[in-house]
N, C-alpha and C positions, 0 to 999 in steps of 0.2 A: 428416653435418654436425657441426660442433663450434663451441663458443663460443670467441672469441679472448681471450687473456689481455690485460688492460689494461696490464700492465707490459711485455710483450714483443711483443704483437701476434701471437704464435704460437698455434696451436690448443691447447686444453686437452682433457682426456679426457671432458668432459661431452657426452654424446650428446643431440642435439636430436630431439624426436619428429617424425614425418612430418607432412605437411599433413593436417589432420583435416577431416571433414565438419562442417557446422554443428551437427548433432545431437550428434555425438561431443564437440565442443568444449564445448557447453553442459553435457553430462553430466559432463565432467571438472571444469568450473567449479563445478558443484553439489557434487561429491564432494570438492573441494579442502579444504573445511572439514568435518572429521569430525563436528562437532556445532555446534549453535547456541551463541551467546555466553551466558554464565551469566545466570540470572534476577536481576533487581533489583526492589525495591519502589518503585512510583511512586504519588504521590497521583493520584487519578482524573483531574484535568485534565491532569496531566503525562504520563499514559499514552497519550494520543492518538497514533495512528500506530504504536505498538509492537505486539508480538505476544504474546498470552497465553502465559505459561509454565506455567500451571496451569489446570485446568478451572474454569470459573466455576459455582459451586453456590450455590443460594439460601440465604441466611442467615435467611430468614423466609418465611412464606406471603405470596403476592401475589395479591390484596390481603391486607394483614395483618389485616383485619377486614371485616365486611360493610359495603359502602358504597352510597350512592345513585348510580344511573347518570343521574338526571335531576333537574332542579329540580321541586319539588312538595311532596307531603306523605308522610311515613312513616305508614302506617296499620296498625292491629292488628285482624285479623279482617275479616269482611264489613261493608260500610257500610249505612246512613250512619254517620258517625263524629262523636263529640264532639270539637271542635277545642280543643286546648290552646294557651295563649298561648306565644309565642316561636317560635324557629326554630333548627334545628341547622345550623351552618355548618361548612365544612371546617376541621379542626383542633380542633374542640370535641366535647364529649360531652353526652348528655342522659340524664335519668332514664328508667327503663323505661316503656314504653307499656302501659297497661291495655287489655284487650280492648274494642273498640268506640271507641277514641280515635285521634286523629291529631295530628301535629305537623309544622309546616313544616320542609322540609329542602332543602339546597343540593346540587348535584352534587358528588360526592366526599366528602361528609360521612359520618361513621360512623353506621350505623343504630342507633337506640335499641333496647335489648333489648326483645323482645316484638313488634317490628314484623314484619309478614308480607309487606308489599309497599310499593311506592312508587307513589302516584297522581300522574301528571304534572300540572303546573300547568294545561295547556290542557284537561285532562280533568276538572278539579275545579270544583265550584260550591259557594259558601258561602251559606247562607241569609241573610235580612235581619237576623237576630239576630247574625250573625257567629260563631255557635257550632257550627253543624251543617254538616258537609261531605258533599256528595253526589258520586257518581261519574256523570258524564254521558258516559263513553266508550261507543262502540258495542258493545264487547265487555266481558264480565265481567272484573273485576280478579282475575287468578289469583294465588295465593300465589307469591312470588318475583319478580313482575313488576318490571322496572327496578331490580333489585338486583344489584350485583356481589358475589357471595358470596366469603367468605374462601377463599383458595387457588384461585380460578378460573384464574389464570394459572400458578401453580406452588405446590408445597408446599416447606416448609423441607427443605433437603438435596438437592432435585432438581437434576440437572445441567442447566444452562441453555445454556452455550456451551462447545464443546470447546477443549482446548489447541491452540495454533497458529492461533487466530482473530485477525484484526487488531482492535485496539481502536479501532473506529469510534465516532463520536458516539453511535450507537444502543447499542452495547455498553457504553459508559461510562454512559449513562443507565440501562440495565438493571442494571448493577453497583451504581450508587448506590441504585436502588429496592430492590435485593435486600440492601442493608445494608452494602456495602463502602465503606471510606474510601480504601484503597490496593489496588493490584493488583500481582501478581507477573507481570512481563513480561520478555521477553528484551531485554538491552541491544542497542541498535541499533549496528551497527559504525561506528566513527569512520573517516571518509574524508577524504583530502587530495588535491586536484587540483593537479597540476604541469603547467602549459602551457608547452611548450618552443618556443623559436624566437626568433632575433634579428630576424625580419622583422615582428613583431607590434606594433601600435599600440594605445594606450589610448583614443584619442579621434580624432574627425574622420574624413574620408574617406581612402582609400588614397592614398599619395603617396611619392615617392622610392623606388619599388620595394618599399615595405612595405605591409602590409595590416592591417585591423582584427582584433583578437582577438574572433572570434565564438564561440570554444569555451567560454570561461568562462560567459557567460550562457546558452549553449545546453545545456551538460552539467550545470550545477548542479541544475536541477530533476529530471533523470533520476537523479542520485546521491542526492538527498534522498528518493526513493521508499522506499528500504530502508536508508538510512544517515544518519548525522549528519555533514554536511559541516563539518568543523572548520576548513577553510581552503582557499583557492585562491591560487596565486601563479604568476607568470611567471618562467621561468628562461631565461637566455641559453644558446646552444648551446655548452656547456662541460662537459668530462668531470668535472672536480673539483667544479663546482657541483652537477651532477646527482648524483654519488655522495654528496656530503654531504647533499643534500636528502632522498634516499631513506633513507640510513643514519640520519639524525637525526629522521625523521618520527615523531611519536607515534601516527600513524593505524594502525588495523588493516589498512586497505586503501589503498595509494597508487595513484593513477591518474595516468598520464602521457599526454601527447598529442604525437605526433610522435616521430621518432628510432627507429622500429621497423624501418626498412628498412636498407639497407647503403650509404647515401650518405656523403659526406665529413663531414657534421655529425651523423650518426646514431650516438650513443654508447651507447644503452641496453643493447644486448647486451654490450658491453665492461664497462659498469658492473655489470651483474648477475653476470657472470663474476668480477669483482673482489670482489664482495660474497659470493661462494659461494652465490648464490641457486640454487634448483632450478627449472629451466624445465619447466613442465607443458604449455604450449601455445605453439607458435611457428608462426603462420600457420594460417589456416582457409580452407576452400573456401567463401567467402561473398563476394558482391559487392554493394555496396562493403564495404570493411573487412577484406580478407583479411590485410594485414600487422598482425595483432594478436598479443599474447602474454600469457601468464599465468605468473607465477613465484611460488614460495613463498620468501619472504625468510627468512634465518636467524632462528630463534626468539630472543627476548630475555627472559630471566628466566621461561621457560616460556610466554611469550605468543607466539602465532603471528601472523605478518603475511604479507600478500600484496601483489603489485604486478600491475596490469593495464596493459599498454602499448597505447594506442589510436593509430590513424593520425592524422595532422595535418589531413587534410581534414575539413570539418564533417560531411557526411552519413556519411562513412566512420567517423568517431568515434562517431556515434550508433549505427551498425550494430555497431561493436565493443562498445559499451556493452550493447546488447541481447544480443549473443552471449556475452560473458564476465562483464561487471560485474553485471548483474542476477541471473543464476543464483548467483553467488558471494555477493552481499549477501543474497539471499533465504534462502540456507542459514544464513548467520551470524545473521540477525535472527529466525530461527525460523519464517518463513512457508513455507519449503520450496517444493515443486513445486505450483503451482496447476493447475486444469483449463484446458487451452489454449482460448482463444476462437477459434472458427473462423468464417470468413466465406465467402460465395459470390461467385465471380468474376462480375461483371456482364458483362464482356467478357473476351477473352483477356488474361491478365496475362503480359507478356513476361518471359522468364527468361534465365539465362546457360546456355551449352551444357553446362558441367560443374559449376558451382557453384550453391549456394543463392543466391537473390537477395532482398534486403530492399528492398521497393519501397514508396515513399510512395503511399498510396491514400486516396481519399475514400469514406466509407461512407454508404449510404442504405438503410434497412431491412435492415441487415446484408449488403448486397451491396457489393462493392468495385470501384472503378474506378481504374485507374492514373492518376497525375498526371505531367505533364511536368516537366522540370528536375529529373531524378533522378540526375545525375552525382555522383561522390564529393565534389567540391568545392562542390556547389550546396546551397542551403537553401530555394529558392523553392518547390519541390514539397513539402518537409517542412512548411513554414510553413502551407500550405493543406490539409494532410492531417489525417486522424484518427489516423494511425499507420502502421505498416509491415506489409505482407503478406509472409509467408514463402513465397516462390515456389520450388518445387523446380527442379532443373536441367531445362532444356528448356521451362519455362513452365507456366502453369496455364490450361487452356482454359476458356472461358465455361461456367458451370454447375458447375464443380468447386469444391471447398472448399479453403481454405488457412488456416493458422494466422495469427492477427492479433495484433500487439503494439501496444497502445494508447500513444499519446504522452501525457506528462503535460501537464496544463492549468495547474495552479497548485499550488505546494508551498511 
């Protein structure tokens, strides 16, 4: 097989790869980017969703000092204790406690020097004079009771989170607690979505032989999982418009929908040949979504760029995204290969005789049930699903396991 020249329509010398299995295509997409995008420094709030480019190591002990784990009294030695006036609140400090004395303290407050334990408020009793504190707990107050000692969670310099971890809200909170203001994270790849087709409408119901653009709202959340969607636009079925849009795009990864087959308005292969793009994947043994492609665009100023061509049918486009886009973007953003999530087939999951099938399924206690309306142009099954089960050729019998690709909920 060969690409056709845009100028003459005759074959060029560029050989197309054979049809690949789903696993082979995903591996090629992962390997297409030789390394993650370079690290950048982001203020902690702006690092959310990025991937750590450096190991997160503690810049302080956590807690940084002995703190009270409960509201009550900081006490020094065995009771009863002479009660000092005042109270230590979080964010303040107190003078040292002498042996046999006590001072009111709030949860999270720094323990006064000399304190040996914290007596919970519900366990303490102050005599009529208001000066003597007694312990009325059923068990003896042991040294260290209800104290969070310095370094209980970690010591300064200790590795907390490895490189390659997603900067989740919990990771950002830990980084702030450990003394960070900014984090070194991998830049998320810039992605542009080009939706091709003269038949697409922006609003209202289908009419006059034209249909609504479902691809833009459908694909955008999938692309935001691992990338920064810098734009999405519709293009008419026109060779010159498509060539200019791809050539001029500032994105690291250009995503197109439609035009991957060999119909009269399918210009994508011709455009890629005209741009001297290197075709890495051209068709995959997966249903729906087999007419997908991945190409390396010519580098510009040392910057590498890629294009993924998705089918124009909605569920097929989602399948193509799972097949090629997500592995490519996850390599670029530094998250790499995760551990596959596997589910158990509650009933037989129907497959294709020769190809991998990506099937919308509903999950209940990690068991998967296939949903109807799973044709390449349909969205009804996907809309009710929790994601896609990766069903091997021939199907997956009840009780077997299959890889599961979770659908995005909100991004």
